[in-house]
N, C-alpha and C positions, 0 to 999 in steps of 0.2 A: 492750688486749693479750690475745693468745690463746695459751694454752699447750695444745699438742697431745700432748705426751709429758712424762713425769716421769722425770727421770734419776735412777736409784738405784744405789747401790754394793752389790754382793754379793761373796762370796768368789769369786775367779777360778775355782776348781775347779767351781763350781756354775753359773756363768753360762750356758754354752751348753746344758746339761741343762734349766735353768729355762726358757730360751727355748723349747726343744722341748716341755717339759711344759705351759707356758702355751698354746702353739699347739694342743696336743691338747684344750684347754679353750675354744678359739676366742678366745683373748686374743692380739691382735697386739702383739708386742714386737719389739725390734731392738737393734742397737747402731748408734747414730747418731753416735757421737763417735769414729771411727777417726781417729787423728792425721793431719794433713795430710802430714807428713813420710813417712808410709808409702805414699802414692800415688806411682806410678812417675814422674809428671811433676815431682813435687817431689824425689824421691829424686835424680834426676840433677842437680839444682841445689844439693844441700845435703849435705855430708860429715859434718855435726855429729851427735852422738848425743844421745839423750834418755832416760837410763836410768829416771828417775822416771816419765815418761810411758809408757815401754814397760811398766813394772810395773802402773801403775794403770789404764790404759784397758781392760785385760783384766777388770776388775771392774765395768764400767759396763753398765747395761741401761736401755733406754727403755721405760717402761710407759705405756699409754694414759692420757691425762688431757686432756679437752677438754670444752667447755661443753655438748655434746649427750649427755654421759654422765649417766645418772640416779644417784641415791643407790643404787639397786639394782646397776646396773653397777659402781659404785665398790666396793661391798661385795663383789661378785663377784670382781673382780681381787684385792682384799685377801685374801679367803678362800683363794683358790688359791695365792697367794704364800706365805702363812703355812703352809698345808697342806703344800707342797712342802718347806719348811724343817723343819717338824715330822717329816715322814716320812724326810727325809734324815738327821735327827739320830738317829732310831731305828733306823737300818740299820747 
C-alpha cells in the first residue's frame, strides 16, 4: 500500500493561505477531497444538501507523504507547517 498524501485538518480560515505559504517553500499541497456532490455532473442528479460536509471539507489539506521522502524531507514539511501556525498565532 502506498500513501502519497497525508490528509490533515486545519482551521478553514487558514487552509488556502497555508497552501500558498507551503507552495512558496516548494512543498506541494492541495485539496484532494472536494465532495463529489459539488461537481457539476453530480449536482444535476442530486438535490440533497450536506451541511456537515460543506463545513468540514473546507478544513482539509493534503500534505506530501510518500516512500521517496527522506527524513529530511519530512522534517522540512513539518517545520514549515509549524512555522506557519506559530507566525499566524503571533499576528
